[in-house]
N, C-alpha and C positions, 0 to 999 in steps of 0.2 A: 504493500500500500504506500509506504513512504517513497519507494522508488518511482511509483506512478505519479504521485503528487509532485515529486521533484521533476519528472519528465514533463508533466503538464506545464509547470511554471517555466521550464527551460524552453519548451516549444512556444509558449506565449511570449517569453522574453525575446525570442528570435525576431518578433515583429516590432519590437521597440526600436525603431529607427526613425529617420527623418520623415518617413511617409505618413505617420500619424498626425504630424503637425500641420499638414496641408488639408486635413479633412474639413475644418471649419470653412475654409475658403471654397471648397467644393460644395459643401452644404449650402452656403450662401448664394451660390449661382443656380441652385435648383429650388423647386418647391419642397415643402416638408415631406410630402408623400413620395416624390421622386427620390429624395435623398435617402430615406429609410428603405425604399424598395431596392435601390442599388446596393445599399449596405447589406441587406438580407441576401441578395443575389451573390454578393461577394462572399458572404458567410457560407452559403450552401456550396458554392464553387470551390472554395478553399477546403472545406470539409470533405467533399467528394474527391477532390484531387489527392488529398492525403490518404483517403481510403483506397484509391486506385494504386497508389505507390506501395502502401503496406501490403495489400493483397497480392500484388505482382511479386513483391519481394518474398512474401511468405510461401507462395506457390513455387517460385523459382529462387531458392535461397542463395544462388550465386550472385543475384542482383542485390548488392549491399551498398552501392553508391550510385550517384546519378550517372557517373561514367560507365559503370557496368550496364545500367539500363539503356543508355544511348547506344552502346556497342551492340547489345542484343537486338535493338531495333534497326540499326542502320549500318552496322559494321564498324571497323576500326577507324576508318577515315572520318566518318560522321562523328564518332566519339571524340576524336581529337579536335575537330572544329567546334563542337558543342562545349567541350571542356574549356577551350580558349574563350569562347563567347561568354560562358558562365563565369569564368574567372574575371573577365573585364566587366560583366554586368554587376557582379557582386562588389567589385571595386567601386563601381558607380553608386551602388546602394550605400556602401560605406562612406563614399564621398558626400552623400546626403546627410549622414550623421555628422561629418566634420563641418559641413556648412552650418549646421545648428550650433556647433561649438564655436565656430569663427564669429557668427553673428553675436553670440553672447560676449565673446572677447572684445569685439569692436565697441560694444556698449560700455565696457568696463575698463578699457585701456585708452590712453590719450592719443595714440597713433595707430594707423593700420599696420605699421611694421611690427609693433608689439603684439597686435592681435594675430598676425600671421605667425609670429614666433610661438605664441601660446597654442595655436592650432598645431604647429609642428611638434611641440612638446607633448600635446595630447596624443598625437599619432604615435610618438615613441612609447607612451604609456600603454596604449592599446596594443602595440607590437609586443611589448613585454608580457602583457596579460595573455596574448594568444599563442605564446611559445609552447605550452604543453601540447602533447600529441592528442590527448583525449578531451573532447568537449565536455565530458562529465565533470571535469575538475573546475569548471566555471559555474557550478550550481549556486554557490554563494553569491557570485556576481549577478547571476540571472535573478535571484531572489530579491536582491537590492534594487535591481532595475525595475522589477514588477512593482515593488513597494513605492518607488519614486514616481512611476507612471501613475499609479493609483492616487497618489497625492495630487498630481496635476489634474486628474479627473475630478477629484473632490473639490479642488480649487475652482475649476471651471463651473461645476455644478453650483457651488456656493455663489459665485458672481452672477450666474444665470438666474438663479432663484431670486437673488437680491434685485436684479434688474426687473424681474416680473413683479416683485413686491413694490417697486417704485413706479408702477403704472404702465410699464411696457407689456406687450402681449404677443403671444405666438401668432395671433391674427395679423400682426404688423410685420410678418416675415418678409413681405415684399420690399420693406424699407431697408433690409440688410442686403448688401451686395459685396461681392468679392472685389479686391483691389484692382484686378485686371478685367472686371466684367463691365461692359458698357451697355448691356441690355437693360431695358426697363422692366418693372415688375410685371406688366401685362405680358411682355415677351417671354419672361421666364415662366409665367403661368401656362403658356401654350405648350402642350405636350409635343415633344420632338424625339423620335428614335435616335436621330443623329446626336442630339445633345446628350441623351442618356448614354449612348455608346462611347462618346468622347469623354464623358465624366467618369465612366466606370474604371478606366486604367489606374488612376491614382488611388482609388479605393481598393482595387484588387492588389495593387502594389503594397498598400499598407498591411494587408492580410498575409503577405508572402512569407512563408516559412517552409516551403516544400523542399528546398535544397538541403536543409539540415535534418529532414525527417529520418533518413536512414541511420545516421549516427545516434539519434535519440531513441529510435525504435530498438536498435540492437544493444542499447545501454541498459534496457530493462530486462532483467533476468527472466521474468514471467513470460515475456514475448518470445524469447529464444526457446524456452521450455515448451511453450504451446506449439510452436512450429515443429519441434522435434516429435511431439506426441500426436498432433492433430493436423499438421500441414498449414497451408496458407490461411484457411478460414480461422483456425485456432489462433494464429498470430494476430489477425485483425480483431477477433473477438476479445482477446486479451488486451490489446492496445487501444480498442475503441473508446474506453473512458478517457484516455489521455487526449485523443483527437477531439472528442465532443467537449471535454472540459476546457481545453485550450481555445477552441474556436468560439465557445460560448463566452469565455472571458473577453475574447477579441470583440465580438459584436456588441456586448454590453458596454465595454470601455470605449470602443471606437464610436459607437452611436452617441454616447454621452459627450465625448470630445467634440464631435461634429455639431451636435445640436446645441449644447450649452456654450460651446466655443463661439457660436454665432450670437446667442442671446446675451452673452456677457458684455458685448460691446455695442450697445444701441447707438445708432446714429453714425457709426464708423464703417468704413470699408474694411472688410476682413482681409488681413494680410495672408500671403501664401504660407507664411510660417507664423502660427498663432503665438508662439513664444515672444515674438517681437512686440506684441501688443500688451503683454503683461507688465511692462515697465511702468505703465500708468495706473497700475492697480494696487500700489502700496506694498507693504512688507510681505503680505501673503503671496502676492503675485511674484515678487522678486524671489522668495523662497522656493516657490513651485518651479520657476524657471531654472534657478540654479540647480535644484535637485534633479530635474529632468535632464539638463545638460550633462550632469555627472552620470546619470543612469544611461543616457544614450552612449556615452563614452565606454561604460562597462559592457553594455549590450553589443557594442561594435565588435568586441572580441569574438562574439558568437558568429558574426558575419565573416570575420577573417578566416575561420576554420575551413568552410567549404570553398571560399575563394582561393585560399592557399592550396588546398587539395587539387582543385582543377588546374591551376597553373603548374603545380608540382608534377601532376600526371603528364601534362603537355611537355614540360621540360625534360622529364625522364625519357619520354618517347623519342624526343630529339636526340638525346644522348645515345639511345639504343641504335637509332638509325646511323649515327656517326661511328658506331662500333666501340663506344666507350662505356656502354652499360655493362652491368654484371649481375651476378646472382646474389647480390647482397640483400640482407634483410632490411625491412623498413626502418629498423633502429640502428643501422650501421652508421659509423661516424660521417661518411660521405653524404648519405641521404639525410641525416640530421642537419648537416650544414646547409644542404640545398633547401631543406624545409624552412630553416631559419631565414635564408635569403629570400625565399618566396613570401614569407610573412612580412619581411621588411619591404619588399617590392609592392605588395598589396597596400600596405599602409602609406607608402610614398605616393603611389598613384592617386589614392583617395584624398589624401591631404592636399596634394597639388591641385586636384579638381576643385576643392573647397576654396583654396587661396586664389584661384583664377576668377572667383566671383560669378560663376555660372548661375542662372536663374534657378531657384530652388524648385518651384512648381513645374517649370518646364522640364527639369530633369526627371521629376516623378512621372510626368505624363509620358515622356519618351521611353523610360525604362519599363513602365507598366504596360504600354501598348505593344511595343515591338520586341521586348525580351521576355517579360514576365508572362504575358498571355500565351505565346507559343510554347515556351519551355516549361513553365510551371503549371499551366492549365491544360493545354492541348496534348502535350507529350505524355503525361500520366494517363489520360484517357485513351490515347492511341495504344499505349503499352498494354493496358488491361484488355482492350479489344483484341489485340494480337494474341494475347495469352488464351483468351476464350476460343479464338479461331484455331489455335494449335491443338487445343483439347479436342476439338471436333474433327481435326484433319491430321491425325498422326500418320506420317508417311512411312513407306516401307523400310527406309533406312533407319529411322528412329525406332520402329517396331523391332527390327532385328537387333539393334544395339540394346534396346531395353531387355529383350529376352536373354541376351548374353551378359547383361549387367554392366554394359559399357557406358551408359549415360552418366555424365557427371552429376546431373540432377534429373531424377525421373519424375517429370511433371505429369506423366501419364498414370502414375501409381494411384491406387485408391486413396491414399493418405492426402495427396495433393489435389485430387479432383474436387470440383465445386459442386454443391447440390444444385438441383434445377432451380429452386427458389432463389438461391444466392446468385446464380448465373443471370437470372432476370434482373435482379437488383444491380448486379455488376454492369450489365449492358446499359441500364438506365444512367448510372452515375458516370460511366465512361462517356456516353453520348452527350450528356449534359456538359461535361468539361470540354469536349471537342467543339460543340456548337457555340458555347459562350466565348471560348478563347478565339475562335475564328471570327465571330462577329466583332469582337473588340479590335482585333488586329485589322480586319478588313475595313471597318468604319474609319479608323484613324489613318490607315494608309490612303483611303479614298480622299479624306479631308486634306492630306498633305499634297497629293497629286493634283488636286483642284487649285 
């Protein structure tokens, strides 16, 4: 039980990045119904994609990383490309966290040079925190991150309720606008599928935790034991409380941040980073901002892990192609050195992105639409659909290998087969992920091309 609670908090903490701070701006650009509808869609989509990944890994236990999953789907070349893209994507995600840290530093130091130096120092601290090989060693950091984020939620709820008590009303929602939104209230009240599709990426991005799921899943002893005894379904059933618990925490907290993050600032345009608006809210606002900046820095180490692993895998493959790879273990001195260098590289790329002063909300939209949607939503759905098709279409070579006991993982055995009811459910959640991810990607691509 303790391990599952820890895993739930760790999975939730993986979402504590810059993405959550753009939610009030997104909510302000939509009607209340649209904002909560998109949040609920993101909740279901995230939960279903995590179920797809855990089920696929449980039925096919050799799939223990995103790299393994991609190789199984499209071969080694596809794996290397996706590893590189994921490594850079997660570096961008981490960059969003460092943007939050830099904005805080700019408000508290006399010059931008000192703020940039503080950002670089925070990157060094994150780099040191991320040096351990196991993500489980950051359980204490994730717990503090969750507590700090909850303090921000309570702060925004407090100021939102205070604003309502001062005579403001939810019925005045049209008077709230995002800082980059030039539409009128009447225009925002008009339902638009395009507007919904283009507003969804930052929310999906905020929920993103799929990359870390394999490390967290296999860190829970009950999950490993359930796979050994009952196969893929056993692994999912054992881990399901973690997924539901973490995703429920996300939708409650993210909904509160988006909704009360708008109500807390009557008569003001909502900034793309809501923390920038807490400076005018007195000591409680300053405390909430400072704590969350510190929490984002601690949670950043959780993002470094998968980013480092992706770049590490790409680099080791390059060494093998040059003929300098070997049969060393993952803990060999050379590989430990390379892992440390990859950790430093990820933190360096991310902090440089923050210091370059890129637009925070633009970064969230780009990452959400063109990387998170296809890789963290569509890919898990495609993987589970492929697994279901393989179960139905065992070819002669696989059948011969299975009879001879030559399959590395016998996904055709009774232990790994899915029941008919679970197969129907699996088709539904996998199809949901594929459709939602493709709609988000397609709508935003069309908008850019126009």
